[in-house]
N, C-alpha and C positions, 0 to 999 in steps of 0.2 A: 416653502414646503413644511408640512407638519411632521413632527416625529413624536413617538411615544415618550422618549426620554428628552429632557431639556437639552438644547443644542450645546450648552457649556459642558454638560456631563459627557456628551459624545466626544467633544474635543479633548476633555481631560482623559477619558479612557483610551482614546487613540494615542495620545501623547505618551501615556504610561506604558504603552505596548509598542513603542518604536514608531509611532505614527508621526512624529515630528519630521520624519523623512518625507512624508507626503508633500511638505512645503518645498522640497527640492524639485518636484515635478514641474517641468515646463511644457507639458502637454504635447510632447513630440509624437505620441501615438504609436511608438514602437511596441508597447505592450499589447495594444489592440491588434496590431498587425500579426503577432505570433500567437495570440490566444486561440485555442482550438474551438472555442464557442463561435468564433466568427466564420467557421467553416459550415456551421449548421443554422445559425441565426445571427441577428445583429446584437452585439454586446459590446459594452465599453467599460473596461477597467479604468481607463483614463477619466471618464465621467465620474465614477465612484470616488476616485482619488480626489478629483477637484471638489466635489461636494463635501467629502469628509474633512477637507482642509478647513472648511467653514462650519462644520457641524451640521450640515444640511442633508446628510444621507438619510433616506427613508428606510428605517430598519424594518418596516412592514413589507418592504419590497423583496421579491424573490431574488433580485439581482445580487444581493450581498451573499447569497448562498450558492451562487453558480460556480465560483472559483473552485477548481479541483486541486488547488495548491500544486499544480504540476511542475512549476518552477520555470516555465518558459519566459514569463515577463521579467522576473529579476535577472535572468540570464542575459536579456537584451537591453535592460534599462541602463542608459548612460549616466544616470544621476543617483544610482543606488537607492531608489525609492523602494522601501520595504513593503511591497504590495501584499505579500502573504501575511506577514505579521499584523499589518494594519487592518487587513480584511478580516482576520480572525478576531481582532479587537472589536470590530463592529458586530460580529456574531455573538461576542460575549454580552454585549448590551442587549441584543435581541433575546438571548437565552435567559438573562437575568429578569427581563420583563415578560418572559413567556410568549414572545411574539414569533410564531412559526407559521409562515404561509402554507397553504394546503400541501404543496409538493414536499414540504420540509417536515410536516407533522410527524412522520414516522420516527424522527429523532427523539421525540418524547418517550415513545415505547422503548427505543434502544437504550436510553438512559436508565429507565426502570429495570431493564434486563441486566444491564451492566452492574447496577447496584445490587440486585437480588441474586444473580447467578454468575456474575463475573464474565459474561460474554454478551455480545449484541444480538444473538440469534434466538433468545428466549428458550434456550435449552438448559436442562438441569446440570448443575455443577458436578454432581456425582457421576455423570456420564461422560465427563470430559476425556477420560482415557479409554473409552469404549472402542475407539478407532483401532486400538492395538490388540484387540482380542484375537487370539489364535496365532499370534506371532510372538517371537521372543523379545519382549521389551520389559525391562525391569524398572522398578521405581528408583528414582535418583536418591542416592544416599551420600553422605559426606565421604569424600575420597574418590567418588566416581569422576572420571576425567571430564566428561562433557554432559551438560544438560541439553537435551534436544527439546526445544520449545516450538511445537508445530504451529501454535497460534489458534485463534478461535475457529476460523473457517476450516482449516485442515482437521480440527478436532471433531467438528460437528457436521459439516456439509457433506452429503453423500458423495458428491462428485469429487470433492477435494480430499476426502479421507484416503482416496487412492494414492494421492501424492504423499501423504504422511506415511502410509504403509510402504510405499516404494522406498522412501528415504530410510525407514527403519530396516528394511530388508538389505539395502545396500550397506548400511553401517554394520549390520550383523555379519554379512559376508566378508567385510573388510576387517573384522575383529576389533571394532572400535568399542571402547569402554564407555557406554553412554546410558543414560536413564532419563525418565520423564517424571514430572511432578504431578501430572494428572489434575485431580480436583483441587490441588493446592494452588494451581495457576489462576491468574486473572488475565483478562485482556490487557495488552500492553498499554492501551489508552491513547495511542497516537491519533486515531480518527476522531474520537470524541473531543479531544483537545482542539482539533481543527474546526469543530462545529461551535467552539466557544465555551464549552463546559470545562473550564480550567480546574474547578474544585473537584470534579469527578475524576479528571485525569490525575490529579495529585493523589487522590485516594487510591486509585488503582495502582499507580506507580509505587506509592509507599508500601502497599500490601505486597506487591511483587518483590520489591527490594528486601523487605523483611524476610520473606520466604526464601529468597536466594541466599541471604546471609545466614539465616538459621540453618539452612541445609548445606552450607559450605560450597555453594556454586561459585566457580571462578570463570569457567568458559561456557558460553551459551551459543548453541547452533540453532539458527532460525531458518524457517522456510519463507516467511513473509518479509519483503523489503520494508514494510511499515514497522514491524517489530524490530528489524535491524536498525532502522533509522532512530527509533525511540530509545532502544537500549543503549545504542552507541553515542547518540548526540544529545538526547534529552534527559536521560536518567542521571548523567553526571551533574545536572543541576542540583541533585540531592546529595552531592559529595560522595558518590560511589562510582566505581569503575569496574566493569566486567569486560572480559575479552569476548567480543561478539564476532561471529563469522556466519556468512550466508552459505546455504547448502551448495550453491554453484561454485563457490570458492573452495569449500571443503572437499567436495567430491573430486574436483580437479586435482587437488593436492594428493588425495588418496591414489588416484591413477598415476600421477607423476612419481609418487613414492613406491609404486609397485604393489600397493596393498589391494588394488582391484585389477583383475585381469578381464579384459573384454574378449569374449569368446565368439561373438556373432557379428553379423553385418547388419547395418540399418540402411538398406538400399532405397532411400526416399529423399525427395527434395524437401528441405526444411528451411523455414524462415524464422528469425528470432525477433521477438518484440522486446524492446528495452522498457521495463517498468520505470515510471518516473522516480520512485523512491529508491530504486537500486542504481539507476543510471544518473540522471541529472542531480539528484540530491546527495548521492554518495560516490559517484564516479566509478561505479563498477560496470564497465562495458566489455572488457576484454575476456574476463574469466568465463562468462557463459558461452562466448563464441569459441574460446579455446577448448572448452569442455565438449561442445558439439563437434568440433574438428577431430576429437579423439574417437568418434564413432566411425568405424570402417564403412565405406560405401555411402555415408551421408553427404549430400550435396547442399551446402549452405548458400541460401539465396538472400541477399539483403533487400529489404523494403525501402521505398522512399521514406523520408522523415524518420531516420533511425539514429542511434547513438544519442548525442546531445540534442538532436532535433526530433527525438521520438514523439510520435503522436500519442497523447494521453488516451487511455481506455475510457476515462470518464469516472473512475471509481474513487479517486482520492478526495481529500478534504471532507470526508463524510458523505460524498455523493453516492457511494455504494448503497446507502440506506434511503436515498431520496428518489422520488419518481422523476424519470426522464422520459418524456414522450417519444414515441417512434418518430424518426426523422430528425431527432436532435441527439442521437447517441453516437459519440465518437467511435465507439467500438464497431459500429456498422461500417464506418469509413475505413477503419484499420483492417477489418476483415477483407474488405474489397482490395485494399493494397496488398495484403498477403496473397490473395488468390491471383492478383496481377503478376506476381513474381513467378507463377507456375508451381508454387510450393504445394505439396500434399499435406504438410504438417505445419501448423503455427505453434512454435514453442515459446514459452515464456517462463517466468519464475516468480509470479505474484498471484496470490489467491483472488484479489480483486479483478485483475486482468482476465484470469481464466473464467471467473464468474460472468463477466460482461461479454467476453468472446463467445462463451457457450450460449448465452442468451441470444446474441446476435446471430449465431449460426442457426438457431432454431427459428427465430422470427424472420430471417431472410431466406429460410429454406435452403441452407447451404450444407446440410449435414453430409451429403454425399460428395461435396466438393473439397472439403478440408477438415482435418482433425485438429483438435486443440490438445496440446500436451504440456505438462509440467516437465522440466528438465529431468527430474529424477525418474519420471515414468518412462522416459526414453531409455535411460541407462539401466533401469531394472530389467528391461527386455534383453540387454546385451551381455549380462554377466551371469 
């Protein structure tokens, strides 16, 4: 097999990024058995692992870009083969050589937008705080208790701005001392790192860290599990530690501490989707469910493939920016599972999941069958 990069370089890069673990693979196929891709098409992580061991992976192939980094294969692997880390190493080689198959080409535009405007949506940096217009949200200053970091999608996407505003309204009603950094923020960098652009990730991370330190940030409240994961688990690589909490955890604590009073009922059947980066990667399963149980009248219905076995929406690993043809979208399958429970509302707590579920709801013509809600949107209605 031919590759753009010499096979020795591929082996060296893989080794430098944990790829020696590939050698432990004995081709049991458990990774393929749990990979969500094999629900929609034939795909073999095992084959990629085998080829990478010998430097024979074709970096021109779209296959190295399919992994959503959902975490299912390392969860099942009996030999601790680091599939995600080594897969990202392959993408680093492709990124270095500028090899992007057609469905992956949007990543180039994303990178340019991250460099120029600090977000992947090609929106102006100066408009990053526009989501908060008309509600009481102050700029973060030193001494403010909590930095609310809504993330790129909640700052710019028209659908997801509703979740940012709901969060701010809840915090205000609870009397929380919080602020935002607005145009001073950058993307956390989690997803661009998973596409292999390590240098851009480091640039974004360093700029955010400097901004946090310069402004006296100690506690960060985030809406996105991807921001949560990166701030909590990856920014410490730069020898810094911030207290990081997800909105589902924090709002639950506000209710438990009596700072939020629920005044209405939510008489609907609701099912909850575990985002990969909140659940499998960070073990947060109970708090979102306990939060939903605080809503009077709400009937919680569990889907198949939930908690540690949750079916990925398809947006992780940078896939949120790539083209996925109809018929290969995990979010379509997940929406069908949600409807199968009899739920009227599919609730979740990740902007990528909401984006994919809303797209599936439209393309499958299910708008009158089920609603998609971020957890804060539900609780804003109740207080």
